[in-house]
Legacy VTK file of the C-alpha trace (Angstrom):
# vtk DataFile Version 3.0
C-alpha trace
ASCII
DATASET POLYDATA
POINTS 422 float
18.673 -31.629 -7.059
15.904 -33.326 -9.082
16.924 -34.595 -12.485
16.021 -32.285 -15.357
14.575 -34.579 -18.032
14.625 -31.837 -20.691
18.369 -31.222 -20.245
19.602 -33.722 -22.854
17.014 -32.538 -25.396
17.421 -28.766 -24.975
21.151 -29.065 -24.360
21.773 -30.833 -27.663
19.447 -28.487 -29.536
21.092 -25.321 -28.183
24.591 -26.716 -28.693
23.698 -27.219 -32.344
23.845 -23.455 -32.844
26.648 -20.953 -32.398
26.076 -18.490 -29.566
25.972 -15.748 -32.199
23.015 -17.505 -33.853
21.225 -17.876 -30.511
21.932 -14.221 -29.701
20.357 -13.143 -32.989
17.376 -15.399 -32.368
16.917 -13.955 -28.875
17.203 -10.383 -30.126
20.318 -9.813 -28.020
18.589 -10.600 -24.733
20.656 -12.535 -22.217
24.063 -11.901 -23.821
26.835 -11.411 -21.253
29.255 -8.520 -21.665
32.501 -9.297 -23.555
34.774 -9.148 -20.501
34.962 -12.925 -20.001
37.928 -14.857 -21.450
37.677 -18.462 -22.628
40.566 -20.604 -21.348
39.535 -24.061 -22.565
37.029 -25.960 -24.665
36.515 -25.834 -28.411
32.807 -26.525 -28.947
29.520 -24.927 -28.003
28.501 -26.048 -24.518
24.901 -25.638 -23.397
23.154 -26.723 -20.225
21.057 -25.645 -17.243
22.696 -23.241 -14.829
23.876 -24.159 -11.333
24.796 -21.003 -9.421
27.073 -20.030 -6.533
27.291 -16.537 -5.034
30.595 -16.681 -3.126
31.782 -14.654 -0.183
35.116 -13.075 -1.065
37.902 -15.647 -0.933
35.598 -18.584 -0.048
34.550 -21.625 -2.087
31.936 -22.972 0.325
29.030 -21.792 -1.859
30.574 -23.636 -4.831
30.978 -26.845 -2.833
27.379 -26.619 -1.630
26.066 -25.968 -5.155
27.897 -29.058 -6.411
25.896 -31.385 -4.161
23.464 -33.298 -6.353
24.662 -31.536 -9.499
23.489 -33.368 -12.631
25.686 -34.117 -15.663
25.304 -31.547 -18.420
25.129 -28.546 -16.078
26.864 -25.184 -16.491
28.326 -23.897 -13.202
28.080 -20.105 -12.845
30.129 -18.501 -10.038
30.156 -14.930 -8.778
33.601 -14.573 -7.238
34.363 -11.131 -5.793
37.820 -9.792 -4.961
41.252 -11.072 -5.958
41.110 -14.792 -5.250
41.147 -17.689 -7.691
37.787 -19.472 -7.569
38.844 -22.363 -9.807
41.975 -24.545 -9.968
42.954 -27.916 -11.340
41.621 -30.067 -8.462
38.169 -28.468 -8.385
38.081 -28.537 -12.189
38.905 -32.257 -12.226
36.067 -32.940 -9.788
33.632 -30.972 -11.968
34.754 -32.812 -15.105
34.199 -36.136 -13.343
30.644 -35.046 -12.500
29.892 -34.314 -16.157
29.733 -30.526 -15.908
29.972 -28.969 -19.383
31.195 -25.468 -18.601
32.241 -23.160 -15.768
31.726 -19.404 -15.903
33.511 -17.400 -13.205
32.787 -13.731 -12.673
36.220 -13.465 -11.111
39.613 -15.151 -11.395
40.919 -18.681 -11.919
44.368 -20.302 -11.824
46.249 -23.413 -13.050
45.757 -22.335 -16.639
48.076 -25.008 -18.076
46.080 -27.847 -16.506
42.689 -26.310 -17.270
43.560 -25.731 -20.925
44.051 -29.491 -21.412
40.484 -30.311 -20.323
37.441 -30.675 -22.562
35.499 -28.771 -19.912
34.931 -25.145 -20.945
36.212 -22.426 -18.585
35.514 -18.702 -18.805
36.735 -16.120 -16.310
37.710 -12.461 -15.954
41.373 -13.367 -15.776
44.115 -15.276 -13.973
45.309 -14.881 -10.375
47.719 -17.255 -8.584
46.328 -17.002 -5.037
43.714 -19.591 -4.053
40.782 -19.047 -1.728
41.911 -18.171 1.782
38.830 -17.257 3.772
35.767 -18.972 5.194
32.237 -17.857 4.471
29.079 -19.755 3.534
28.114 -17.632 0.558
24.811 -18.381 -1.135
24.503 -21.524 -3.270
21.741 -21.991 -5.836
20.476 -18.405 -5.858
20.051 -15.897 -8.702
23.304 -14.067 -9.458
24.380 -11.429 -11.954
27.309 -11.917 -14.324
28.183 -9.586 -17.158
25.053 -7.518 -16.689
22.727 -10.528 -16.982
20.736 -12.176 -14.207
21.279 -15.953 -14.072
18.853 -18.070 -12.061
19.279 -21.777 -11.280
17.783 -23.732 -14.173
18.248 -21.004 -16.777
19.822 -22.284 -19.984
23.381 -21.133 -20.637
25.221 -21.555 -23.954
28.953 -20.855 -24.329
31.388 -20.776 -27.249
34.296 -18.679 -28.554
31.980 -15.749 -29.303
30.619 -15.442 -25.776
27.794 -16.478 -23.471
24.014 -16.242 -23.657
21.454 -16.980 -20.931
17.940 -18.082 -21.924
15.012 -18.483 -19.531
13.466 -21.998 -19.651
10.139 -20.713 -20.971
11.915 -18.989 -23.886
14.076 -21.887 -25.100
11.663 -23.261 -27.702
10.912 -19.780 -29.068
14.625 -19.033 -29.432
15.289 -22.403 -31.066
12.458 -21.925 -33.552
13.750 -18.463 -34.453
17.294 -19.834 -34.786
16.047 -22.485 -37.220
14.213 -19.791 -39.188
17.330 -17.609 -39.316
19.386 -20.637 -40.344
17.111 -21.169 -43.344
17.432 -17.492 -44.293
21.224 -17.684 -44.086
21.209 -20.834 -46.208
19.212 -18.975 -48.843
21.643 -16.057 -48.773
24.638 -18.374 -49.092
23.004 -20.152 -52.027
22.521 -16.824 -53.803
26.123 -15.884 -53.065
27.300 -19.205 -54.472
25.421 -18.296 -57.658
27.433 -15.071 -57.926
25.534 -12.455 -55.917
27.287 -10.184 -53.430
26.326 -10.504 -49.793
24.201 -7.327 -49.751
22.400 -8.254 -52.967
21.880 -11.834 -51.779
20.520 -10.735 -48.405
18.097 -8.222 -49.926
16.854 -10.740 -52.491
16.372 -13.514 -49.935
14.567 -11.283 -47.444
12.383 -9.827 -50.202
11.450 -13.316 -51.397
10.549 -14.387 -47.871
8.562 -11.209 -47.261
6.609 -11.867 -50.454
5.974 -15.448 -49.381
4.863 -14.266 -45.941
2.531 -11.784 -47.570
1.101 -14.610 -49.641
0.529 -16.660 -46.509
-1.083 -13.770 -44.621
-3.364 -12.729 -47.484
-4.247 -16.110 -48.926
-7.121 -16.628 -46.478
-8.997 -13.555 -47.737
-8.091 -14.303 -51.353
-9.157 -17.921 -51.035
-12.442 -17.027 -49.360
-13.276 -14.561 -52.142
-12.520 -17.163 -54.798
-14.464 -19.854 -52.942
-17.502 -17.556 -52.743
-17.299 -17.053 -56.501
-16.980 -20.807 -57.047
-19.997 -21.429 -54.825
-22.118 -19.426 -57.258
-21.012 -21.322 -60.375
-20.070 -24.836 -59.284
-22.340 -27.794 -58.713
-20.986 -29.344 -55.534
-20.709 -33.112 -55.587
-20.053 -33.229 -51.848
-21.755 -31.367 -49.029
-19.899 -31.620 -45.761
-22.025 -33.219 -43.047
-21.950 -32.330 -39.402
-19.529 -34.362 -37.337
-15.874 -35.175 -36.862
-13.174 -34.336 -39.394
-11.911 -37.937 -39.525
-14.230 -40.928 -39.499
-14.415 -44.503 -40.761
-16.443 -45.202 -43.911
-17.688 -48.399 -45.514
-15.634 -48.517 -48.701
-13.244 -46.751 -51.033
-14.782 -44.849 -53.950
-14.026 -46.089 -57.477
-11.153 -44.376 -59.278
-11.511 -42.974 -62.798
-7.968 -42.465 -63.999
-5.447 -44.099 -61.699
-5.868 -47.600 -63.093
-4.459 -46.518 -66.453
-1.157 -45.336 -64.981
1.847 -47.645 -65.171
3.859 -48.232 -62.039
7.182 -49.798 -61.143
7.314 -52.631 -58.622
9.699 -52.761 -55.704
13.106 -54.226 -56.486
12.872 -56.406 -53.368
11.536 -59.891 -54.044
10.510 -60.282 -50.389
8.546 -57.040 -50.109
4.826 -57.093 -49.351
3.337 -54.838 -52.032
0.238 -52.768 -51.480
-1.062 -49.379 -52.453
-2.725 -46.580 -50.559
-5.110 -44.406 -52.522
-6.940 -41.176 -51.815
-9.768 -39.549 -53.744
-10.158 -35.863 -52.923
-12.924 -33.420 -53.876
-13.842 -29.889 -52.819
-16.801 -29.587 -50.493
-19.392 -26.876 -50.194
-18.097 -23.792 -48.479
-14.370 -23.709 -47.913
-12.765 -27.090 -47.545
-11.882 -30.438 -49.016
-12.678 -34.080 -48.434
-10.580 -37.149 -49.124
-11.422 -40.808 -48.730
-8.195 -42.683 -48.178
-7.291 -46.305 -47.618
-5.982 -49.524 -49.137
-8.089 -52.170 -50.895
-6.437 -54.917 -48.822
-9.028 -57.037 -46.935
-9.578 -56.141 -43.298
-8.456 -52.510 -43.584
-11.078 -49.781 -43.290
-10.960 -46.584 -45.355
-11.392 -43.197 -43.716
-13.029 -39.965 -44.721
-10.901 -36.914 -43.892
-11.889 -33.266 -44.085
-9.517 -30.333 -44.097
-10.302 -26.630 -43.829
-7.312 -24.475 -44.612
-7.058 -20.730 -44.276
-3.897 -21.024 -46.336
-1.390 -23.588 -47.495
0.250 -23.630 -44.068
-2.251 -23.025 -41.298
-5.531 -24.748 -40.690
-8.868 -22.999 -40.278
-12.039 -24.008 -38.475
-11.603 -27.515 -37.045
-9.087 -29.339 -39.251
-5.445 -28.999 -40.319
-4.121 -28.136 -43.764
-2.945 -30.791 -46.261
0.669 -30.058 -45.335
-0.312 -30.640 -41.716
-1.670 -34.057 -42.610
1.482 -34.818 -44.626
3.817 -33.916 -41.765
1.743 -35.661 -39.101
1.504 -38.751 -41.307
5.273 -39.166 -41.194
5.258 -38.669 -37.414
2.430 -41.183 -36.939
4.151 -43.761 -39.151
7.385 -43.476 -37.171
5.520 -43.695 -33.870
3.554 -46.737 -35.059
6.721 -48.602 -35.985
8.342 -47.670 -32.664
5.415 -48.883 -30.551
5.021 -52.058 -32.616
8.724 -52.839 -32.330
8.733 -52.126 -28.594
5.841 -54.528 -28.054
8.010 -57.321 -29.509
11.249 -56.329 -27.796
12.545 -56.628 -24.254
13.746 -53.032 -24.109
12.856 -51.046 -20.993
11.547 -47.695 -22.221
10.081 -44.955 -20.038
9.078 -42.356 -22.643
8.798 -42.112 -26.424
8.214 -38.995 -28.486
8.514 -38.293 -32.214
9.106 -34.814 -33.643
8.875 -34.072 -37.372
9.481 -30.759 -39.099
8.608 -30.335 -42.780
10.467 -27.475 -44.479
8.380 -26.180 -47.391
8.500 -23.206 -49.735
6.006 -21.531 -52.033
5.633 -18.498 -54.249
2.932 -16.912 -56.392
4.868 -15.549 -59.382
5.939 -17.717 -61.049
3.869 -20.424 -59.345
6.205 -22.781 -57.538
6.417 -24.789 -54.368
7.928 -27.833 -52.793
9.692 -29.311 -49.804
13.244 -28.361 -48.921
13.415 -31.341 -46.599
12.135 -33.044 -43.476
13.760 -33.183 -40.038
12.906 -35.968 -37.608
13.820 -36.521 -33.982
13.017 -39.686 -32.039
13.206 -39.097 -28.287
13.536 -42.124 -26.031
14.102 -42.124 -22.285
15.429 -45.531 -21.288
17.914 -47.163 -18.897
19.086 -49.326 -21.812
22.630 -48.852 -23.198
22.928 -46.231 -25.931
24.133 -48.789 -28.487
20.970 -50.903 -28.084
18.741 -47.852 -28.510
20.721 -46.738 -31.560
20.322 -50.143 -33.233
16.620 -50.207 -32.336
15.922 -46.723 -33.742
17.916 -47.383 -36.917
15.795 -50.462 -37.558
12.600 -48.488 -36.948
13.661 -45.776 -39.389
14.521 -48.344 -42.046
11.095 -49.963 -41.635
9.062 -46.733 -41.649
7.413 -46.638 -45.070
6.430 -42.964 -44.874
9.945 -41.890 -43.891
11.604 -43.993 -46.568
9.152 -42.639 -49.144
10.525 -39.129 -48.695
14.125 -40.243 -48.153
14.443 -42.120 -51.428
13.907 -40.875 -54.994
10.270 -41.623 -55.780
8.715 -41.874 -59.235
5.548 -39.844 -59.756
3.291 -40.695 -62.720
0.751 -38.001 -63.569
-2.347 -38.016 -65.746
-4.855 -35.294 -66.614
-8.412 -36.155 -67.700
-10.498 -33.416 -69.313
-14.103 -34.421 -69.972
-12.949 -38.030 -69.937
-10.142 -37.469 -72.438
-6.412 -37.555 -71.743
-4.523 -34.285 -72.091
LINES 1 423
422 0 1 2 3 4 5 6 7 8 9 10 11 12 13 14 15 16 17 18 19 20 21 22 23 24 25 26 27 28 29 30 31 32 33 34 35 36 37 38 39 40 41 42 43 44 45 46 47 48 49 50 51 52 53 54 55 56 57 58 59 60 61 62 63 64 65 66 67 68 69 70 71 72 73 74 75 76 77 78 79 80 81 82 83 84 85 86 87 88 89 90 91 92 93 94 95 96 97 98 99 100 101 102 103 104 105 106 107 108 109 110 111 112 113 114 115 116 117 118 119 120 121 122 123 124 125 126 127 128 129 130 131 132 133 134 135 136 137 138 139 140 141 142 143 144 145 146 147 148 149 150 151 152 153 154 155 156 157 158 159 160 161 162 163 164 165 166 167 168 169 170 171 172 173 174 175 176 177 178 179 180 181 182 183 184 185 186 187 188 189 190 191 192 193 194 195 196 197 198 199 200 201 202 203 204 205 206 207 208 209 210 211 212 213 214 215 216 217 218 219 220 221 222 223 224 225 226 227 228 229 230 231 232 233 234 235 236 237 238 239 240 241 242 243 244 245 246 247 248 249 250 251 252 253 254 255 256 257 258 259 260 261 262 263 264 265 266 267 268 269 270 271 272 273 274 275 276 277 278 279 280 281 282 283 284 285 286 287 288 289 290 291 292 293 294 295 296 297 298 299 300 301 302 303 304 305 306 307 308 309 310 311 312 313 314 315 316 317 318 319 320 321 322 323 324 325 326 327 328 329 330 331 332 333 334 335 336 337 338 339 340 341 342 343 344 345 346 347 348 349 350 351 352 353 354 355 356 357 358 359 360 361 362 363 364 365 366 367 368 369 370 371 372 373 374 375 376 377 378 379 380 381 382 383 384 385 386 387 388 389 390 391 392 393 394 395 396 397 398 399 400 401 402 403 404 405 406 407 408 409 410 411 412 413 414 415 416 417 418 419 420 421
């Protein structure tokens, strides 16, 4: 069996949720019936399915399915009749191979030994008689357990609440929905902690999110109407030219008000201090332009355009400001990783950075902000885990963008009205 390179990534992500949360996110699809009993294991186990459709009383299909089985798999067995399709010796072999869970649509035995293993076992029940017949069965074929079809490579998650099967093409959708539901539940719990009952808290949280969603859906039309009105009254200082949305320019524009703001220096005596500045203006039509860079010699400034249909999505040919903010953190992390790798002797096969910014916004009263940022650095490497952990920790500590949002940051604000401070 070829190695599944997404297994560690999806497996950890799915195992981060209870099966009940995944079931809600999937809309109930793929949930096995409640007839299976859990005999061991205490945590959520999630991995790609390896299947065995056994002839009654025979384990040959299981043995065949085990050939080439990768660590992190979930073995799913259809075991007809009254034979035990799992005992302590077979279970020990599976544990040695790194299997995470075994689901038997049938019976198992040696409960005392199995209950001491970290490996998760689910079955219909216990039966003392082992397999006693020969028959090839059908390894690595689609089977049905608990009313759900399980194909080799499907994702299976197991915990005390039950089992869910998710098709590979649906995993990211389910995970995204689970994260969304998790945020909703966090909001409900926060309202309950403030004294609301569960029904009141749920209604208030869902109403607030519906209002925010309505704002997001309608802001494009609202913004376009307002921009059309502005076009009639405003003298545009900038007209967007044809061309790319990001391009190098000769120099930074002069600033009018920033130089008067006090700032606090880094507490580190060894730090190299610099500043990055951006000057942003609206452009004709619907959009914005910023020229961003640092005055340090040898570094070119860039002109960036953004066209946003709303505060979240981008319109036309450029992302929204929040898109630039989130991608800036991802780019900074990736830059530090690639720079550090070029000076290290680590053997690395693949690098990927994922960043999720969690924002909120409302119209009445006007409010908005970031609830937090989630980052994931994905590295495929034959190097020992400890070396990669030390490497990534150093990269995170060096990433200026990441540390800027991790640490309390002072913000000094100034308003100039017709050249006068307000």
